[in-house]
N, C-alpha and C positions, 0 to 999 in steps of 0.2 A: 467459657461457655458459648454457645452456638449465637450467633448474631453478635458478637460484641465487636466494638472496634480493633481493626486490625492493623490497616496504615491510616494516619495523618500527615496530610499535605498540607503544609502554612507558607502561604506567600512565596512560592520557592521560584525564583528567577535565575536565569544562567547566561551567563557573558561570556561571549567568545572573541578575541582580538584577531582582525585577520586582515588582509593584506601582505605586506611586505615581512610582519612580524607575526607568527602565529602560535599561541599559546594553548596548554592542554595542562592535561592532570597525569596522565602516564607516564613512565617512566619511559618506554621506547620513543615517546614523541620527545621529551626534553633532549635525550642523547642524540637522536635527530636532529634536531634544531641546533644544538651546540658544535656537531660536525658541520653543519651548514654554515653558522656562523663564524667559525674560524675559517673555511673555506673562503668566504664572502670577503674576511681580514685581509687576508692574506694576495686577492686580488688586486694588481696595478692598479689605481686609484680608487679603492671602495672605504680606505678608511676613513675619509670626510664624507661620504653620501650617508644623508638623511633617511631615515625609515619613516615609514608613514603607515598608522596603524589605525584600523578602525573596528570599530565597535558593533558587535553585532549580537544581537539576545536572541537567543533560540527560546527561550522561555520569561514571561511576564506575568509576575504576582500569582502562581497557580495554587489554589488551596480545594483541596476535595478530600472525600472520607472514604472509605472501604471498610465494610464489614465481614465477617469469615464467613466463609460458604459462596460469597459472591463471585459473579463473574463480569469483570469490567471491561468493556470493547472500546478500545481507543481511537476516532477516526478523525481525520482531518489529510487536506492535502499533501502532496510532497514540501517538505522543511517548513512543516506546523509544527516540530517540536517533539513529536510522537515518540522517536529513537532516541531522542536527549531526556525526555522523561523517565524512558525506562532503564537508562543507562544510567542517574541518579539514583533510581530506585535500586539498582542490584549495584550500586556502591562502586562502579566502574568509574564515576565521576563525583565531584562533589557541587552543589549548588552554590552559586555567587550569594544571593542572598535566601533566607527561608530556612524553616527545617523540617526538617521528617520523620514521624515515629513509625517504627514499624516490628510488629512482634511476631518472632518467631522465623523460621529457619528461611531463606530464599535459592531458588534454584531459578536461572535464568537460559532462554535460548535467544540469544541476539543477534547473530553471525553464525556461519558453517564453521565448525571446528573450534568454536569458544570455551576455552577451559582445556581443552584436550593437549596432550605432548604430544607433538606428529613423532618422535622414533620410539614412543611404547605402543603397546600391542593395545587393541580393545578390551581383551582381559583386563590388563593393566591399570585403562584408562575408567574402566569401571571404577576400581578399586578406588583410585586418586581421586575422582571426581564426587566419589562418594565421602572422603576424607575432607576434602575442602566444603561439602555440605555440612559437616560436624557429626556425620555419624559413623557409629563404632562399626570395627571388623565383622563382628557378630552381625550387627543390623544388613551389613552388605551384602554377605554370605548368605543371609537369611530371603535375601529379594533378588539375587544372581539369576537364578535361572529364568525370575520370570523378566528380568530385565533381557536376558539373549533372546528368549524365545519372541519377546513381541520386537524386538531391532530386527531380526531375520536378517543375523550374521554371523550365526552360528560357525559357519564354512570360515569364517576369516576371522575368527575371533585371536587366534593368535597372532596377527597381522600386523603390522605398525600401520599405524591410522594415517600415516602420512600415504600409505597407496588408496585409502579408501575415496572412492569417487564422493561428490557431494551430497547424492544422495544418502551413500551408507553411513556419512558423518551425522546428518539428519537424523536417520532411522536410530541412532545409537546414542546421541544425544539427546532425543527427546525421551525414550525408553528408561536412560540414567535418570533424568529430571523428573520422572511421571512417580517414577515407581520407587524412589528413594526418600517418598513421604516429607517433600518440605512442605511447611505451613502456606509459602506465600509462591506460587507458580507464574514465572513473566516470560512468556512467548511473545516476538516480533515474529515479521512476514516470513520468519525463516523455513515455517513448514510448508513454503511455495515450492519450496526447493523438491521436494518428495513429490510421488507419483499420486494419482488420485486416489488409486486404494488407500494407500499409506496415511493420504491426508484424511481420510475419512477414520482409517481406526484412530490416529491420533486426535480428532474430536471427540469421536466417543467415547477415549479415554480421559478428555477434560470435562467431561460431562457427567462422568462417574466420579471423578476424586473428587469433585464440588458436589455432586448431591449425595452420594453415599459417604466419602470420607470429610466433608466440610473443610477441605481446602480454598485458598482464594488466588484466582487467576487473573490476571491482567493480562489482555490478547489485542495486539495490533494487527490489522488485517487490513488490506482492500477487497477482502472477498465480502458480501455484503452477505450473504447467504448464511454463510459460516459464523457472522456476527451476529445474525438472529438467531440463530440455531441454538447456541451455546451460548450468548450474553445473558445476562439479567439486566445490566444497568449499561448505560454508557456514558462517557464526556467526549467533546468535541471540541480541536484544539484548531485555532485558525491563528496563523502568524504568532505563534508561543503563547496565545492568550487563551484561557476555559472561555470558548463563544456560547456552549451550552452542554448542559448535564441532565440525565433523565433514565426513563425506560429506555432501552434500546432500539425499539421501532419508532417512537418519537424522534432522538437522536439525530438518528440515520437520518431519516425523513426530511428534519429541520437543516443538516448538515448538505442534504441533497438539494433541497429546494433554494438555496441563496447560490449554490455552484454555478459556473459557466467553463467551460475549458476554451481556450481560444490557442489556434496555430495560425501565423502568418509566415506570408512566403515573399520573397526578393522578386522583381520584375525579371525573366530571361535575358538573356544576352542579345537575342533573337527576336524583335517586336513579334509577338505572336499573340491569339486570345490565350491568355494565363488566368491560373487561381489565386486571388491575391492573399485570400484570409477563409479559413474555416474554425466556425464558433459551434459547441452544443451548449444549449440553454436548456438546465433541469430544474427550472423553475416549477413545471407543472408535473413533477412527478408524483403528489401526492393523487394526482387522476388519472395516473398513469399516460404522461405526457413528454414528450423532447421535443425542442426544434434544433433545425442543424441550418446554420445561415452560411453560405457560401458567398465570399466575394468574388470579382470577376472583371477584367479590364482587357478591352479589345480595340486593334488600331482599328476596327470597320464593324460596323453594326451586323451583330447577331439576331439571324432574323429565323427562328426566334431563339434567344439564350436558352439552352438545355443543360440542367445541371442534373447529375445522379448521386444518389446517395447510398452507400452499403454498410450494414451495420454486421459485424466481425465477433465472434467469440474472442475472449483475450489471448486464445491461440491462434488465431488466426483465421478461424474458419467461417465462412460467410454464412450469415445465418439467413438475413431479408435484403431485399435492395428495392430502389425503382427510380424511376427517371424522367423527368416531363413528356416526354414521347409518351411515355404509356399510360399518361393520364388522359391523351385524347383531346378531347374540344374543354376537357374541364379546364386546361392550360395553351390557352390562347396571349402571351405574353407581347406585348409589342419588340418591334425590332431596338436594339441598345447596347451600346459602346460597354457600357460599364454599370453595376450597380451590385444589388445583393438578392442572391435566390433562397428563399426559405424553404426549406423541409418541413413540413409539420406533421409529426407523427402522434395523431392521436388516441390511438388505441393500442399501446404498446405490451405484448405478449410476451415479454421477457421473466427470465426467473432474476432474481437478485443475484448480481457479479457485478464484473468487469467486460466492458464491450471496447472495441474499436469502430472508429467510423472512418471511411475510405469515400472519395469524390471525386468525379470528375465532369468537365466543360464541356459543350459542345453546341452544335444547335440543327437544324431539321437535318442534315445529311451526313453530318462527320462530327467526332471526336477531337479536340485540340490538347486537351489537358488533364494528369488525373494526379493526384495525390493519395496514397497508400500507407490506412493505418495512421493518420496524423493525429488523430485528438482520442483520448482515452476516458470514458467515463464510467463513473458508478450507477449501477441503476436499483433501486429497490421497489420491487413491486408492492403495489396495494393488497394484491391478491397473494401474499405470500403465504406458503402451506411447506412443511418439512418433508412433507410427504411426495412432492409433486415431483415426478419425472422430469431428466433433462430434457430442453428440447432440441430438436434436432434441424427440420429445415422449415420454416415458415415461408409462405407464402406473401407475395409483395401486399395483396388488398389488405391484408390480417391487420395491417399497421394503421389504417386510415391515412394515407400519405393524402398531403394537400401542399399545392405549391403557392407561392406569392411572387412578386417581383418589384423589389423597390428600386429603382434605376438613379443612376448618380449622372 
């Protein structure tokens, strides 16, 4: 009946052995490991060599439940364990400890081309995937025309999929998974491969199959707007552990409030003014604020040190930027050789999405160093509305730029 529990995850942990010896659960990895081991054994001097093995826990004691018809958004930094969780739920790999109970057929979109036979045509792979999902031939035939129409690959339907582009792979894979009526649909970042129009089409389909058909969806994405649009609830993973769960907006806000992204840079071969680090602090996201710290060092005093910051879309298109020179009399720092300049963006009118930060360093007369697209961050707007149009260009004044200097 609608609303009953369809997925139960109890105390799930996943351990990998990394270093010189790596274990996995797939046949291909076991064969590859065997070939490598044989080659190393035959290498002169290798037979007495010791192997070092390091344990890595991708997931630790993870527990949650998901009810029929819910859409769960899974958020977390790269390496947090999101993809590992989806592989376990998809039965690609087994947990080291804990157990999972799932009711119903599962369809997964984890990697481009997963589940396709490259030598078979698109038409043949539709029937193959349907059979893997446990569908009868009659059920597949009934849905066949809808799948082809949605995927928009009718012209290439009888072409082997090894000749497909990544976008064609994704369109066909999603069309199959969404139309062959699995009770549970698992979607990783694979949709990011498609064009914007197809992504929108996929999100609409996900909303349809949950609201109208009562299917359950697990969705991993760095696109905060997409998560807010289709997900009813969320879980936040941090270093393999469950750091938070609840309504998707609250989960996203909590995840992003605690986060900061940082990049460090070595000193150049020739001693000159240079940027040493860039850090984006998203602790003020609930109020629509972010801070960008830019560390710098110079063999002589910069009079004054001037830092510039540019915010770009995830595709690299500049949206806004400012620098100390544009601040005029509001920014008159003392000459200094090293320190951290902070750009305070107090009124950030961005949509929920992923953005890139570029910075440069100079003084009153010239520029010395720049770092392009060096830090990526996720932004969740406190003023989110699903019908807001996409932003084009925003002037530097709209962000409420302020600058401070902490000399070192």
